[in-house]
Structure formats: structure tokens, C-alpha cells
Steps between C-alpha positions, in 0.01 A plus 500: 500500500216750529248240377624250754461761777140567398424127493642455850306805627176371345558160659555659841181703466308187403634314802418793727143517367460126548619526861262788561218294353577210736527720810239763421272329248179544699589855601586586140153406382337708775725797418417475130129489578539830684743697288466384139323731257124445469542357152730230639273386780239331289165360609568128488464444875244239594241607755674453836365305796340810653214518745328794666508496878370722778720615787356613831656842565300617801146521639267500201787545251644259248760525226456334163816336371632280221686191615730340242563143611779292338482125456809468720571779745857626531425827681231756580482871421257780579492779238377843609396726211541876495274782386313349207134489413561147369633387838568127508408475129770739382652329194860524625403360841311212340800432275730490803264270693486261204878499461544425870231231486685330214801475733304329776402802706164516677404863431235706681395830341236686704290793385571801724200717421648819644812477288290411196286808561805727563379551855682429827278377782744433782415126485760410238749340739231295678372375164849388393547326834171314452605391151835381632331293773274344235795411278687341789190296584459354149869445424733225617806719434652811656327800349643812342353838416564750220348848489493732201493882491266637769415144599859440612463721808217300663669177388824588680321608817295180507814294436667648808252308716556168321840361608476175301490654153735356236534817294374860514501708182442869433486606136462871428400559862544788742663551840321810633178640355603851603796475262262386227287809565805719445590319179152502347438868572848644437699237309772505768648185654805455720728226629838498675548874463415502129208704367335431164214678325294347222204625303185377667185381324192705590289184493686368804388797710136412462564130548659596833197710592275202425704291745442744786130583457389219731667669798292818469229494767270763346259318266436802278873553452544132409234527230646822357853359507381188320341713229826694461705180482269343242536800270874546553586135446307515172676827408770636735472842334127532574389811690350403837530839671125515556488172693816586692352834615214312668725274706518521876821513708584129462449500125698823458790351697518199268476704179761747626745212546420343163540827306819604682828503306744619770705248693540726805121542530420128530556451878253776594246380244522143634458630855175668391349175369216332692635295790387162354693576181822579692460186707453290185816644343697372798314170544543401134870593478714181531836666573467438874440123464786417263742378772236247614458321167598134492577280201663600175440864409465606136473871420490630143402823329498655155740794469247684283207462740283811470260410785729386782871598483757222495667661803212365710626147434854608584364630829319170567813294446712731716250470786490120468871464574851558367499182292177573311518654154219630284514404134446802276386407149640768272269426206174479699242762595215457749295235325761306306777526241542807283460456122709201400836535329822300543762667717756412769266648764216279374721190526611597850140550608409164350758332722376693804145391424605136474662524842183657643284226351737239641461659841122469478523133404782380728390288797 
């Protein structure tokens, strides 16, 4: 009797997997390309139909981008990378673009030089808008957009001005940069009356300082801050007291915020920042535009994210409307899955990832 029960159960599982393969076959392959261990991913991909294009982003400014063009177009997607020196050539982003291309997606992946250099310029949203206009001009299908990490903020804001989008995705993104400041400097994050504290990586402090240097008006302070950032990113424990002592008021205000560890001190320290920096924090925070987003909304975040807390994605979905739900991947950190081992949580996350991939592909 027990053997018969196992046979029936195995048959039901086989049928279920077959049905999933029929309904979510394309999404399953995209999800596997993203979440499988490195040793599973292989290198057997043929060189995709990729071409380098230039996008006019403003007077005298252009963006370089990779355009992945399928033989038969089923959809179009703009991918916005986060803080990465590799930018559009980040291996995981290239892998995603190739997986989407194999499923008929026309994929545009621009190089956002500020994000690649860990430096905000204030032009991020305009650059994403320009890339979106370019994609819509070369595609015969309704476009979608997906932003990752710090690139998700500008992507969401740009999407709010594009009512014809098919899908808008935020993966590991943020709602309010002021909340991210609190998290990076103190480890504290909050949502719906709940307060959590996690150990923060010192490296993230100096990455945050690098982001804000461009808003310092004093040229000498910018140069000294850049020297401090270069040393601290190479070794967060390095002693830069000498350089910090030579900073002017703007530079001191930034370093005071970055080195702070008290949650209650953050509002006053933010208020002391240079005016362009405060304005950028507000302008690049997508929380205010969430109710305006059209198309299908996909929001996902790794529960173990050490750079941007998962509660930021919960806040995004709550602002978008009562029917929106963020997907929290329990076995993921900021840049992907944690070390691979079979578990119920891993299986659940695999199903969530398939549903996300299906959302990106669905017309």
C-alpha cells in the first residue's frame, strides 16, 4: 500500500512538473539562468545578435548601449544596471540579456557612466528616459523596463512618465534614499511599525560617500573626498584622518554623515548636507511616483540584502496600491542567491523567480 502511494505521488509530481513546463517553460529557463549556481550555468551560449548603439541623451551627450536583437521579436525590455564598474558588461546582466533574447525579447542595456563610476550626477532619470525613447523607436512591441539595485530608482521615476509600458520591474531597489542613508550608516530599517537592526558593512559607507561627492560644490573638497573614498574602498579600515582634517564645511558635512552610527542623529546630519545633495536625495527617490506607474508592476528583493534593505521594496509596493505585493526572496542577498544548498526556502524562491521571469516575458 505504501509503495502504491509513493508511485501515485511521484506520478502527480511528474504531471505537475510537465504542466509547469508547458505554462512556464520560457520563464523557467530565464529563472535558471539567473539563479542556478555558477557551475551549472556553463559557457555554451553562442554569441548573441548584439550591436553597440549610441543614444542621444542631451546636448553634447550620448549613451553607449548594447542592443540584443532577436530574429523574431516578441517583446522589448530596457535593463538599467546598478552600481557596478562593469556597467552594461556585468556578467549577470549579460546573462540575463542573453536569456531574454533567446525568448524573443529585444533587449537594450545602456551604460550609465555615473552608476558605473559610483557617482550620482543628477542626470540619471533623464538618461533612462532617453534610453526608453530609443527602445520604443526601434521596437515594434510595447516596451518594458527593469531596474536593478540603485538603478531601479531612476528606472521607476522614468517609467512614471511613460504610460504605455508593458511591465515595470524593480529588483533590489529603494523607495527613499534618506531611508537608505539610515540603513547604511546605522543598520536600522523600518516598515509598518517594525524596527530591525542588522550589522552593516563598512565598505557600504564609503560607497555611499562616493555617490554623493558630485554634489559638493567646492572643488578642493571634491578632490580630497575622492582621495578618501579611493583609499577606504580599497581598505575600509584605512586611516584617513589627515585628509579629513583638511576638508572644508561641505566635505566635513558628508564625512560626518558617513561616519555616524546613531539613528537619531541622521536627520540633522542630512539637513547639514550641501543643498544639491539634499535635492538629489529627493529627486532620485521613486516613492512619490509609485501611484502613477502603468503596466504590470514587478517588485522583488533579497531578504539578506546588505546594501538596500528589503523593507524598501515593501514600501514601494505599498505606495503603488493595495493590490501590489513585493516578492521577498528568502535565500537571496543583494547581488544574487546565497551559497547553494537544497531547502524548502530555496524551492519556494525558485517558484517565485519563475513567476517573476514570466512577468517579464508576458505580453
